[in-house]
mmCIF file of the protein (N, C-alpha, C, O) and its ligand, coordinates in Angstrom:
data_MODEL
# 
_entry.id   MODEL 
# 
loop_
_entity.id 
_entity.type 
_entity.pdbx_number_of_molecules 
1 polymer     1 
2 non-polymer 1 
# 
_entity_poly.entity_id                      1 
_entity_poly.type                           'polypeptide(L)' 
_entity_poly.nstd_linkage                   no 
_entity_poly.nstd_monomer                   no 
_entity_poly.pdbx_seq_one_letter_code       MQEEESINACLHCGATSDRVVLLQCEDKGTLRWVCVRCLPILIHGGH 
_entity_poly.pdbx_seq_one_letter_code_can   MQEEESINACLHCGATSDRVVLLQCEDKGTLRWVCVRCLPILIHGGH 
_entity_poly.pdbx_strand_id                 A 
# 
loop_
_entity_poly_seq.entity_id 
_entity_poly_seq.num 
_entity_poly_seq.mon_id 
_entity_poly_seq.hetero 
1 1  MET n 
1 2  GLN n 
1 3  GLU n 
1 4  GLU n 
1 5  GLU n 
1 6  SER n 
1 7  ILE n 
1 8  ASN n 
1 9  ALA n 
1 10 CYS n 
1 11 LEU n 
1 12 HIS n 
1 13 CYS n 
1 14 GLY n 
1 15 ALA n 
1 16 THR n 
1 17 SER n 
1 18 ASP n 
1 19 ARG n 
1 20 VAL n 
1 21 VAL n 
1 22 LEU n 
1 23 LEU n 
1 24 GLN n 
1 25 CYS n 
1 26 GLU n 
1 27 ASP n 
1 28 LYS n 
1 29 GLY n 
1 30 THR n 
1 31 LEU n 
1 32 ARG n 
1 33 TRP n 
1 34 VAL n 
1 35 CYS n 
1 36 VAL n 
1 37 ARG n 
1 38 CYS n 
1 39 LEU n 
1 40 PRO n 
1 41 ILE n 
1 42 LEU n 
1 43 ILE n 
1 44 HIS n 
1 45 GLY n 
1 46 GLY n 
1 47 HIS n 
# 
loop_
_struct_asym.id 
_struct_asym.entity_id 
A 1 
B 2 
# 
loop_
_chem_comp.id 
_chem_comp.type 
_chem_comp.mon_nstd_flag 
ALA 'L-peptide linking' y 
ARG 'L-peptide linking' y 
ASN 'L-peptide linking' y 
ASP 'L-peptide linking' y 
CYS 'L-peptide linking' y 
GLN 'L-peptide linking' y 
GLU 'L-peptide linking' y 
GLY 'peptide linking'   y 
HIS 'L-peptide linking' y 
ILE 'L-peptide linking' y 
LEU 'L-peptide linking' y 
LYS 'L-peptide linking' y 
MET 'L-peptide linking' y 
PRO 'L-peptide linking' y 
SER 'L-peptide linking' y 
THR 'L-peptide linking' y 
TRP 'L-peptide linking' y 
VAL 'L-peptide linking' y 
ZN  non-polymer         . 
# 
_pdbx_entity_nonpoly.entity_id   2 
_pdbx_entity_nonpoly.name        ? 
_pdbx_entity_nonpoly.comp_id     ZN 
# 
_pdbx_nonpoly_scheme.asym_id         B 
_pdbx_nonpoly_scheme.entity_id       2 
_pdbx_nonpoly_scheme.mon_id          ZN 
_pdbx_nonpoly_scheme.ndb_seq_num     1 
_pdbx_nonpoly_scheme.pdb_seq_num     101 
_pdbx_nonpoly_scheme.auth_seq_num    101 
_pdbx_nonpoly_scheme.pdb_mon_id      ZN 
_pdbx_nonpoly_scheme.auth_mon_id     ZN 
_pdbx_nonpoly_scheme.pdb_strand_id   A 
_pdbx_nonpoly_scheme.pdb_ins_code    . 
# 
loop_
_atom_site.group_PDB 
_atom_site.id 
_atom_site.type_symbol 
_atom_site.label_atom_id 
_atom_site.label_alt_id 
_atom_site.label_comp_id 
_atom_site.label_asym_id 
_atom_site.label_entity_id 
_atom_site.label_seq_id 
_atom_site.pdbx_PDB_ins_code 
_atom_site.Cartn_x 
_atom_site.Cartn_y 
_atom_site.Cartn_z 
_atom_site.occupancy 
_atom_site.B_iso_or_equiv 
_atom_site.pdbx_formal_charge 
_atom_site.auth_seq_id 
_atom_site.auth_comp_id 
_atom_site.auth_asym_id 
_atom_site.auth_atom_id 
_atom_site.pdbx_PDB_model_num 
ATOM   1   N  N  . MET A 1 1  ? -74.581 69.149 -41.412 1.00 0.00 ? 1   MET A N  1 
ATOM   2   C  CA . MET A 1 1  ? -73.519 68.969 -42.409 1.00 0.00 ? 1   MET A CA 1 
ATOM   3   C  C  . MET A 1 1  ? -73.625 70.068 -43.462 1.00 0.00 ? 1   MET A C  1 
ATOM   4   O  O  . MET A 1 1  ? -74.696 70.317 -44.015 1.00 0.00 ? 1   MET A O  1 
ATOM   5   N  N  . GLN A 1 2  ? -72.529 70.700 -43.721 1.00 0.00 ? 2   GLN A N  1 
ATOM   6   C  CA . GLN A 1 2  ? -72.505 71.715 -44.756 1.00 0.00 ? 2   GLN A CA 1 
ATOM   7   C  C  . GLN A 1 2  ? -71.878 71.129 -46.013 1.00 0.00 ? 2   GLN A C  1 
ATOM   8   O  O  . GLN A 1 2  ? -71.110 70.168 -45.972 1.00 0.00 ? 2   GLN A O  1 
ATOM   9   N  N  . GLU A 1 3  ? -72.237 71.746 -47.123 1.00 0.00 ? 3   GLU A N  1 
ATOM   10  C  CA . GLU A 1 3  ? -71.626 71.303 -48.368 1.00 0.00 ? 3   GLU A CA 1 
ATOM   11  C  C  . GLU A 1 3  ? -70.134 71.587 -48.337 1.00 0.00 ? 3   GLU A C  1 
ATOM   12  O  O  . GLU A 1 3  ? -69.688 72.573 -47.750 1.00 0.00 ? 3   GLU A O  1 
ATOM   13  N  N  . GLU A 1 4  ? -69.385 70.730 -48.963 1.00 0.00 ? 4   GLU A N  1 
ATOM   14  C  CA . GLU A 1 4  ? -67.935 70.879 -48.952 1.00 0.00 ? 4   GLU A CA 1 
ATOM   15  C  C  . GLU A 1 4  ? -67.419 71.266 -50.326 1.00 0.00 ? 4   GLU A C  1 
ATOM   16  O  O  . GLU A 1 4  ? -66.369 70.808 -50.777 1.00 0.00 ? 4   GLU A O  1 
ATOM   17  N  N  . GLU A 1 5  ? -68.189 72.121 -50.970 1.00 0.00 ? 5   GLU A N  1 
ATOM   18  C  CA . GLU A 1 5  ? -67.809 72.555 -52.308 1.00 0.00 ? 5   GLU A CA 1 
ATOM   19  C  C  . GLU A 1 5  ? -66.483 73.314 -52.283 1.00 0.00 ? 5   GLU A C  1 
ATOM   20  O  O  . GLU A 1 5  ? -65.759 73.372 -53.277 1.00 0.00 ? 5   GLU A O  1 
ATOM   21  N  N  . SER A 1 6  ? -66.186 73.896 -51.110 1.00 0.00 ? 6   SER A N  1 
ATOM   22  C  CA . SER A 1 6  ? -64.994 74.729 -51.040 1.00 0.00 ? 6   SER A CA 1 
ATOM   23  C  C  . SER A 1 6  ? -63.714 73.905 -51.069 1.00 0.00 ? 6   SER A C  1 
ATOM   24  O  O  . SER A 1 6  ? -62.628 74.427 -51.321 1.00 0.00 ? 6   SER A O  1 
ATOM   25  N  N  . ILE A 1 7  ? -63.858 72.608 -50.806 1.00 0.00 ? 7   ILE A N  1 
ATOM   26  C  CA . ILE A 1 7  ? -62.680 71.747 -50.858 1.00 0.00 ? 7   ILE A CA 1 
ATOM   27  C  C  . ILE A 1 7  ? -62.550 71.195 -52.268 1.00 0.00 ? 7   ILE A C  1 
ATOM   28  O  O  . ILE A 1 7  ? -63.305 70.315 -52.680 1.00 0.00 ? 7   ILE A O  1 
ATOM   29  N  N  . ASN A 1 8  ? -61.587 71.722 -52.993 1.00 0.00 ? 8   ASN A N  1 
ATOM   30  C  CA . ASN A 1 8  ? -61.417 71.302 -54.366 1.00 0.00 ? 8   ASN A CA 1 
ATOM   31  C  C  . ASN A 1 8  ? -60.625 70.009 -54.430 1.00 0.00 ? 8   ASN A C  1 
ATOM   32  O  O  . ASN A 1 8  ? -59.567 69.871 -53.816 1.00 0.00 ? 8   ASN A O  1 
ATOM   33  N  N  . ALA A 1 9  ? -61.165 69.065 -55.190 1.00 0.00 ? 9   ALA A N  1 
ATOM   34  C  CA . ALA A 1 9  ? -60.488 67.789 -55.338 1.00 0.00 ? 9   ALA A CA 1 
ATOM   35  C  C  . ALA A 1 9  ? -60.721 67.264 -56.745 1.00 0.00 ? 9   ALA A C  1 
ATOM   36  O  O  . ALA A 1 9  ? -61.736 67.560 -57.374 1.00 0.00 ? 9   ALA A O  1 
ATOM   37  N  N  . CYS A 1 10 ? -59.771 66.487 -57.222 1.00 0.00 ? 10  CYS A N  1 
ATOM   38  C  CA . CYS A 1 10 ? -59.869 65.910 -58.550 1.00 0.00 ? 10  CYS A CA 1 
ATOM   39  C  C  . CYS A 1 10 ? -61.118 65.029 -58.655 1.00 0.00 ? 10  CYS A C  1 
ATOM   40  O  O  . CYS A 1 10 ? -61.374 64.188 -57.794 1.00 0.00 ? 10  CYS A O  1 
ATOM   41  N  N  . LEU A 1 11 ? -61.880 65.238 -59.717 1.00 0.00 ? 11  LEU A N  1 
ATOM   42  C  CA . LEU A 1 11 ? -63.115 64.469 -59.885 1.00 0.00 ? 11  LEU A CA 1 
ATOM   43  C  C  . LEU A 1 11 ? -62.824 63.000 -60.162 1.00 0.00 ? 11  LEU A C  1 
ATOM   44  O  O  . LEU A 1 11 ? -63.696 62.147 -59.995 1.00 0.00 ? 11  LEU A O  1 
ATOM   45  N  N  . HIS A 1 12 ? -61.607 62.706 -60.582 1.00 0.00 ? 12  HIS A N  1 
ATOM   46  C  CA . HIS A 1 12 ? -61.282 61.326 -60.970 1.00 0.00 ? 12  HIS A CA 1 
ATOM   47  C  C  . HIS A 1 12 ? -60.651 60.539 -59.814 1.00 0.00 ? 12  HIS A C  1 
ATOM   48  O  O  . HIS A 1 12 ? -61.055 59.411 -59.533 1.00 0.00 ? 12  HIS A O  1 
ATOM   49  N  N  . CYS A 1 13 ? -59.673 61.133 -59.155 1.00 0.00 ? 13  CYS A N  1 
ATOM   50  C  CA . CYS A 1 13 ? -58.965 60.400 -58.107 1.00 0.00 ? 13  CYS A CA 1 
ATOM   51  C  C  . CYS A 1 13 ? -59.155 61.012 -56.727 1.00 0.00 ? 13  CYS A C  1 
ATOM   52  O  O  . CYS A 1 13 ? -58.773 60.413 -55.721 1.00 0.00 ? 13  CYS A O  1 
ATOM   53  N  N  . GLY A 1 14 ? -59.736 62.190 -56.676 1.00 0.00 ? 14  GLY A N  1 
ATOM   54  C  CA . GLY A 1 14 ? -60.020 62.806 -55.397 1.00 0.00 ? 14  GLY A CA 1 
ATOM   55  C  C  . GLY A 1 14 ? -58.848 63.507 -54.742 1.00 0.00 ? 14  GLY A C  1 
ATOM   56  O  O  . GLY A 1 14 ? -58.948 63.953 -53.599 1.00 0.00 ? 14  GLY A O  1 
ATOM   57  N  N  . ALA A 1 15 ? -57.737 63.607 -55.458 1.00 0.00 ? 15  ALA A N  1 
ATOM   58  C  CA . ALA A 1 15 ? -56.573 64.285 -54.902 1.00 0.00 ? 15  ALA A CA 1 
ATOM   59  C  C  . ALA A 1 15 ? -56.852 65.777 -54.750 1.00 0.00 ? 15  ALA A C  1 
ATOM   60  O  O  . ALA A 1 15 ? -57.545 66.378 -55.571 1.00 0.00 ? 15  ALA A O  1 
ATOM   61  N  N  . THR A 1 16 ? -56.311 66.355 -53.705 1.00 0.00 ? 16  THR A N  1 
ATOM   62  C  CA . THR A 1 16 ? -56.506 67.781 -53.471 1.00 0.00 ? 16  THR A CA 1 
ATOM   63  C  C  . THR A 1 16 ? -55.293 68.560 -53.941 1.00 0.00 ? 16  THR A C  1 
ATOM   64  O  O  . THR A 1 16 ? -54.251 67.991 -54.265 1.00 0.00 ? 16  THR A O  1 
ATOM   65  N  N  . SER A 1 17 ? -55.451 69.869 -53.972 1.00 0.00 ? 17  SER A N  1 
ATOM   66  C  CA . SER A 1 17 ? -54.372 70.719 -54.469 1.00 0.00 ? 17  SER A CA 1 
ATOM   67  C  C  . SER A 1 17 ? -53.175 70.746 -53.528 1.00 0.00 ? 17  SER A C  1 
ATOM   68  O  O  . SER A 1 17 ? -52.126 71.292 -53.867 1.00 0.00 ? 17  SER A O  1 
ATOM   69  N  N  . ASP A 1 18 ? -53.332 70.162 -52.359 1.00 0.00 ? 18  ASP A N  1 
ATOM   70  C  CA . ASP A 1 18 ? -52.180 70.027 -51.469 1.00 0.00 ? 18  ASP A CA 1 
ATOM   71  C  C  . ASP A 1 18 ? -51.179 69.026 -52.027 1.00 0.00 ? 18  ASP A C  1 
ATOM   72  O  O  . ASP A 1 18 ? -49.984 69.090 -51.737 1.00 0.00 ? 18  ASP A O  1 
ATOM   73  N  N  . ARG A 1 19 ? -51.689 68.101 -52.833 1.00 0.00 ? 19  ARG A N  1 
ATOM   74  C  CA . ARG A 1 19 ? -50.867 66.995 -53.315 1.00 0.00 ? 19  ARG A CA 1 
ATOM   75  C  C  . ARG A 1 19 ? -50.530 67.107 -54.789 1.00 0.00 ? 19  ARG A C  1 
ATOM   76  O  O  . ARG A 1 19 ? -49.442 66.732 -55.227 1.00 0.00 ? 19  ARG A O  1 
ATOM   77  N  N  . VAL A 1 20 ? -51.477 67.626 -55.542 1.00 0.00 ? 20  VAL A N  1 
ATOM   78  C  CA . VAL A 1 20 ? -51.289 67.703 -56.988 1.00 0.00 ? 20  VAL A CA 1 
ATOM   79  C  C  . VAL A 1 20 ? -51.755 69.058 -57.494 1.00 0.00 ? 20  VAL A C  1 
ATOM   80  O  O  . VAL A 1 20 ? -52.432 69.801 -56.783 1.00 0.00 ? 20  VAL A O  1 
ATOM   81  N  N  . VAL A 1 21 ? -51.392 69.368 -58.715 1.00 0.00 ? 21  VAL A N  1 
ATOM   82  C  CA . VAL A 1 21 ? -51.893 70.586 -59.347 1.00 0.00 ? 21  VAL A CA 1 
ATOM   83  C  C  . VAL A 1 21 ? -53.266 70.293 -59.929 1.00 0.00 ? 21  VAL A C  1 
ATOM   84  O  O  . VAL A 1 21 ? -53.443 69.358 -60.710 1.00 0.00 ? 21  VAL A O  1 
ATOM   85  N  N  . LEU A 1 22 ? -54.225 71.104 -59.536 1.00 0.00 ? 22  LEU A N  1 
ATOM   86  C  CA . LEU A 1 22 ? -55.583 70.927 -60.030 1.00 0.00 ? 22  LEU A CA 1 
ATOM   87  C  C  . LEU A 1 22 ? -55.892 71.948 -61.112 1.00 0.00 ? 22  LEU A C  1 
ATOM   88  O  O  . LEU A 1 22 ? -55.490 73.109 -61.039 1.00 0.00 ? 22  LEU A O  1 
ATOM   89  N  N  . LEU A 1 23 ? -56.613 71.482 -62.109 1.00 0.00 ? 23  LEU A N  1 
ATOM   90  C  CA . LEU A 1 23 ? -57.049 72.360 -63.188 1.00 0.00 ? 23  LEU A CA 1 
ATOM   91  C  C  . LEU A 1 23 ? -58.576 72.411 -63.170 1.00 0.00 ? 23  LEU A C  1 
ATOM   92  O  O  . LEU A 1 23 ? -59.242 71.390 -63.000 1.00 0.00 ? 23  LEU A O  1 
ATOM   93  N  N  . GLN A 1 24 ? -59.113 73.602 -63.345 1.00 0.00 ? 24  GLN A N  1 
ATOM   94  C  CA . GLN A 1 24 ? -60.563 73.727 -63.359 1.00 0.00 ? 24  GLN A CA 1 
ATOM   95  C  C  . GLN A 1 24 ? -61.082 73.443 -64.758 1.00 0.00 ? 24  GLN A C  1 
ATOM   96  O  O  . GLN A 1 24 ? -60.500 73.877 -65.752 1.00 0.00 ? 24  GLN A O  1 
ATOM   97  N  N  . CYS A 1 25 ? -62.168 72.721 -64.820 1.00 0.00 ? 25  CYS A N  1 
ATOM   98  C  CA . CYS A 1 25 ? -62.792 72.440 -66.107 1.00 0.00 ? 25  CYS A CA 1 
ATOM   99  C  C  . CYS A 1 25 ? -64.303 72.508 -65.939 1.00 0.00 ? 25  CYS A C  1 
ATOM   100 O  O  . CYS A 1 25 ? -64.813 72.635 -64.825 1.00 0.00 ? 25  CYS A O  1 
ATOM   101 N  N  . GLU A 1 26 ? -65.007 72.424 -67.056 1.00 0.00 ? 26  GLU A N  1 
ATOM   102 C  CA . GLU A 1 26 ? -66.455 72.509 -67.009 1.00 0.00 ? 26  GLU A CA 1 
ATOM   103 C  C  . GLU A 1 26 ? -67.043 71.282 -67.682 1.00 0.00 ? 26  GLU A C  1 
ATOM   104 O  O  . GLU A 1 26 ? -66.699 70.950 -68.817 1.00 0.00 ? 26  GLU A O  1 
ATOM   105 N  N  . ASP A 1 27 ? -67.927 70.620 -66.970 1.00 0.00 ? 27  ASP A N  1 
ATOM   106 C  CA . ASP A 1 27 ? -68.546 69.410 -67.479 1.00 0.00 ? 27  ASP A CA 1 
ATOM   107 C  C  . ASP A 1 27 ? -70.057 69.581 -67.464 1.00 0.00 ? 27  ASP A C  1 
ATOM   108 O  O  . ASP A 1 27 ? -70.678 69.601 -66.401 1.00 0.00 ? 27  ASP A O  1 
ATOM   109 N  N  . LYS A 1 28 ? -70.635 69.701 -68.630 1.00 0.00 ? 28  LYS A N  1 
ATOM   110 C  CA . LYS A 1 28 ? -72.090 69.872 -68.740 1.00 0.00 ? 28  LYS A CA 1 
ATOM   111 C  C  . LYS A 1 28 ? -72.594 71.040 -67.894 1.00 0.00 ? 28  LYS A C  1 
ATOM   112 O  O  . LYS A 1 28 ? -73.646 70.959 -67.261 1.00 0.00 ? 28  LYS A O  1 
ATOM   113 N  N  . GLY A 1 29 ? -71.830 72.112 -67.898 1.00 0.00 ? 29  GLY A N  1 
ATOM   114 C  CA . GLY A 1 29 ? -72.243 73.315 -67.196 1.00 0.00 ? 29  GLY A CA 1 
ATOM   115 C  C  . GLY A 1 29 ? -71.842 73.366 -65.737 1.00 0.00 ? 29  GLY A C  1 
ATOM   116 O  O  . GLY A 1 29 ? -72.093 74.358 -65.053 1.00 0.00 ? 29  GLY A O  1 
ATOM   117 N  N  . THR A 1 30 ? -71.216 72.291 -65.254 1.00 0.00 ? 30  THR A N  1 
ATOM   118 C  CA . THR A 1 30 ? -70.789 72.250 -63.861 1.00 0.00 ? 30  THR A CA 1 
ATOM   119 C  C  . THR A 1 30 ? -69.273 72.371 -63.789 1.00 0.00 ? 30  THR A C  1 
ATOM   120 O  O  . THR A 1 30 ? -68.543 71.663 -64.481 1.00 0.00 ? 30  THR A O  1 
ATOM   121 N  N  . LEU A 1 31 ? -68.818 73.280 -62.939 1.00 0.00 ? 31  LEU A N  1 
ATOM   122 C  CA . LEU A 1 31 ? -67.384 73.435 -62.774 1.00 0.00 ? 31  LEU A CA 1 
ATOM   123 C  C  . LEU A 1 31 ? -66.827 72.296 -61.929 1.00 0.00 ? 31  LEU A C  1 
ATOM   124 O  O  . LEU A 1 31 ? -67.365 71.971 -60.871 1.00 0.00 ? 31  LEU A O  1 
ATOM   125 N  N  . ARG A 1 32 ? -65.763 71.709 -62.400 1.00 0.00 ? 32  ARG A N  1 
ATOM   126 C  CA . ARG A 1 32 ? -65.131 70.605 -61.701 1.00 0.00 ? 32  ARG A CA 1 
ATOM   127 C  C  . ARG A 1 32 ? -63.629 70.832 -61.701 1.00 0.00 ? 32  ARG A C  1 
ATOM   128 O  O  . ARG A 1 32 ? -63.106 71.731 -62.361 1.00 0.00 ? 32  ARG A O  1 
ATOM   129 N  N  . TRP A 1 33 ? -62.964 69.991 -60.944 1.00 0.00 ? 33  TRP A N  1 
ATOM   130 C  CA . TRP A 1 33 ? -61.516 70.067 -60.878 1.00 0.00 ? 33  TRP A CA 1 
ATOM   131 C  C  . TRP A 1 33 ? -60.926 68.723 -61.273 1.00 0.00 ? 33  TRP A C  1 
ATOM   132 O  O  . TRP A 1 33 ? -61.457 67.662 -60.942 1.00 0.00 ? 33  TRP A O  1 
ATOM   133 N  N  . VAL A 1 34 ? -59.823 68.800 -61.983 1.00 0.00 ? 34  VAL A N  1 
ATOM   134 C  CA . VAL A 1 34 ? -59.139 67.576 -62.363 1.00 0.00 ? 34  VAL A CA 1 
ATOM   135 C  C  . VAL A 1 34 ? -57.641 67.816 -62.202 1.00 0.00 ? 34  VAL A C  1 
ATOM   136 O  O  . VAL A 1 34 ? -57.138 68.892 -62.524 1.00 0.00 ? 34  VAL A O  1 
ATOM   137 N  N  . CYS A 1 35 ? -56.937 66.809 -61.705 1.00 0.00 ? 35  CYS A N  1 
ATOM   138 C  CA . CYS A 1 35 ? -55.503 66.983 -61.505 1.00 0.00 ? 35  CYS A CA 1 
ATOM   139 C  C  . CYS A 1 35 ? -54.744 66.675 -62.792 1.00 0.00 ? 35  CYS A C  1 
ATOM   140 O  O  . CYS A 1 35 ? -55.270 66.050 -63.713 1.00 0.00 ? 35  CYS A O  1 
ATOM   141 N  N  . VAL A 1 36 ? -53.514 67.124 -62.829 1.00 0.00 ? 36  VAL A N  1 
ATOM   142 C  CA . VAL A 1 36 ? -52.728 66.991 -64.053 1.00 0.00 ? 36  VAL A CA 1 
ATOM   143 C  C  . VAL A 1 36 ? -52.435 65.527 -64.374 1.00 0.00 ? 36  VAL A C  1 
ATOM   144 O  O  . VAL A 1 36 ? -52.151 65.189 -65.522 1.00 0.00 ? 36  VAL A O  1 
ATOM   145 N  N  . ARG A 1 37 ? -52.502 64.674 -63.383 1.00 0.00 ? 37  ARG A N  1 
ATOM   146 C  CA . ARG A 1 37 ? -52.278 63.254 -63.630 1.00 0.00 ? 37  ARG A CA 1 
ATOM   147 C  C  . ARG A 1 37 ? -53.469 62.606 -64.323 1.00 0.00 ? 37  ARG A C  1 
ATOM   148 O  O  . ARG A 1 37 ? -53.314 61.720 -65.163 1.00 0.00 ? 37  ARG A O  1 
ATOM   149 N  N  . CYS A 1 38 ? -54.666 63.068 -63.952 1.00 0.00 ? 38  CYS A N  1 
ATOM   150 C  CA . CYS A 1 38 ? -55.868 62.455 -64.514 1.00 0.00 ? 38  CYS A CA 1 
ATOM   151 C  C  . CYS A 1 38 ? -56.324 63.106 -65.806 1.00 0.00 ? 38  CYS A C  1 
ATOM   152 O  O  . CYS A 1 38 ? -57.077 62.509 -66.575 1.00 0.00 ? 38  CYS A O  1 
ATOM   153 N  N  . LEU A 1 39 ? -55.874 64.323 -66.047 1.00 0.00 ? 39  LEU A N  1 
ATOM   154 C  CA . LEU A 1 39 ? -56.299 65.016 -67.257 1.00 0.00 ? 39  LEU A CA 1 
ATOM   155 C  C  . LEU A 1 39 ? -56.027 64.204 -68.520 1.00 0.00 ? 39  LEU A C  1 
ATOM   156 O  O  . LEU A 1 39 ? -56.921 64.081 -69.356 1.00 0.00 ? 39  LEU A O  1 
ATOM   157 N  N  . PRO A 1 40 ? -54.831 63.647 -68.692 1.00 0.00 ? 40  PRO A N  1 
ATOM   158 C  CA . PRO A 1 40 ? -54.581 62.826 -69.889 1.00 0.00 ? 40  PRO A CA 1 
ATOM   159 C  C  . PRO A 1 40 ? -55.520 61.631 -69.986 1.00 0.00 ? 40  PRO A C  1 
ATOM   160 O  O  . PRO A 1 40 ? -55.914 61.236 -71.083 1.00 0.00 ? 40  PRO A O  1 
ATOM   161 N  N  . ILE A 1 41 ? -55.876 61.059 -68.853 1.00 0.00 ? 41  ILE A N  1 
ATOM   162 C  CA . ILE A 1 41 ? -56.786 59.914 -68.857 1.00 0.00 ? 41  ILE A CA 1 
ATOM   163 C  C  . ILE A 1 41 ? -58.144 60.329 -69.372 1.00 0.00 ? 41  ILE A C  1 
ATOM   164 O  O  . ILE A 1 41 ? -58.768 59.623 -70.163 1.00 0.00 ? 41  ILE A O  1 
ATOM   165 N  N  . LEU A 1 42 ? -58.595 61.483 -68.915 1.00 0.00 ? 42  LEU A N  1 
ATOM   166 C  CA . LEU A 1 42 ? -59.907 61.971 -69.355 1.00 0.00 ? 42  LEU A CA 1 
ATOM   167 C  C  . LEU A 1 42 ? -59.892 62.312 -70.835 1.00 0.00 ? 42  LEU A C  1 
ATOM   168 O  O  . LEU A 1 42 ? -60.856 62.056 -71.556 1.00 0.00 ? 42  LEU A O  1 
ATOM   169 N  N  . ILE A 1 43 ? -58.772 62.898 -71.282 1.00 0.00 ? 43  ILE A N  1 
ATOM   170 C  CA . ILE A 1 43 ? -58.651 63.262 -72.695 1.00 0.00 ? 43  ILE A CA 1 
ATOM   171 C  C  . ILE A 1 43 ? -58.743 62.021 -73.575 1.00 0.00 ? 43  ILE A C  1 
ATOM   172 O  O  . ILE A 1 43 ? -59.358 62.047 -74.640 1.00 0.00 ? 43  ILE A O  1 
ATOM   173 N  N  . HIS A 1 44 ? -58.126 60.939 -73.119 1.00 0.00 ? 44  HIS A N  1 
ATOM   174 C  CA . HIS A 1 44 ? -58.103 59.717 -73.909 1.00 0.00 ? 44  HIS A CA 1 
ATOM   175 C  C  . HIS A 1 44 ? -59.343 58.861 -73.695 1.00 0.00 ? 44  HIS A C  1 
ATOM   176 O  O  . HIS A 1 44 ? -59.453 57.776 -74.266 1.00 0.00 ? 44  HIS A O  1 
ATOM   177 N  N  . GLY A 1 45 ? -60.267 59.332 -72.887 1.00 0.00 ? 45  GLY A N  1 
ATOM   178 C  CA . GLY A 1 45 ? -61.535 58.641 -72.734 1.00 0.00 ? 45  GLY A CA 1 
ATOM   179 C  C  . GLY A 1 45 ? -61.513 57.516 -71.720 1.00 0.00 ? 45  GLY A C  1 
ATOM   180 O  O  . GLY A 1 45 ? -62.386 56.648 -71.738 1.00 0.00 ? 45  GLY A O  1 
ATOM   181 N  N  . GLY A 1 46 ? -60.534 57.519 -70.842 1.00 0.00 ? 46  GLY A N  1 
ATOM   182 C  CA . GLY A 1 46 ? -60.465 56.490 -69.800 1.00 0.00 ? 46  GLY A CA 1 
ATOM   183 C  C  . GLY A 1 46 ? -60.087 55.146 -70.381 1.00 0.00 ? 46  GLY A C  1 
ATOM   184 O  O  . GLY A 1 46 ? -59.469 55.051 -71.441 1.00 0.00 ? 46  GLY A O  1 
ATOM   185 N  N  . HIS A 1 47 ? -60.466 54.129 -69.673 1.00 0.00 ? 47  HIS A N  1 
ATOM   186 C  CA . HIS A 1 47 ? -60.052 52.778 -70.063 1.00 0.00 ? 47  HIS A CA 1 
ATOM   187 C  C  . HIS A 1 47 ? -60.852 52.292 -71.267 1.00 0.00 ? 47  HIS A C  1 
ATOM   188 O  O  . HIS A 1 47 ? -60.642 51.174 -71.738 1.00 0.00 ? 47  HIS A O  1 
HETATM 189 ZN ZN . ZN  B 2 .  ? -56.765 63.013 -60.375 1.00 0.00 2 101 ZN  A ZN 1 
# 
């Protein structure tokens, strides 16, 4: 099994860029991806 880092998916919902627009962000020094739908949720601190 190889790492699947090359497949970018939203860290919150797992959607890929085939379905949604993904934005790259950095969390504690790690690059992650978040989709435009989940970005507002993360900004507001989730539930
Ligand atoms: Zn998402």
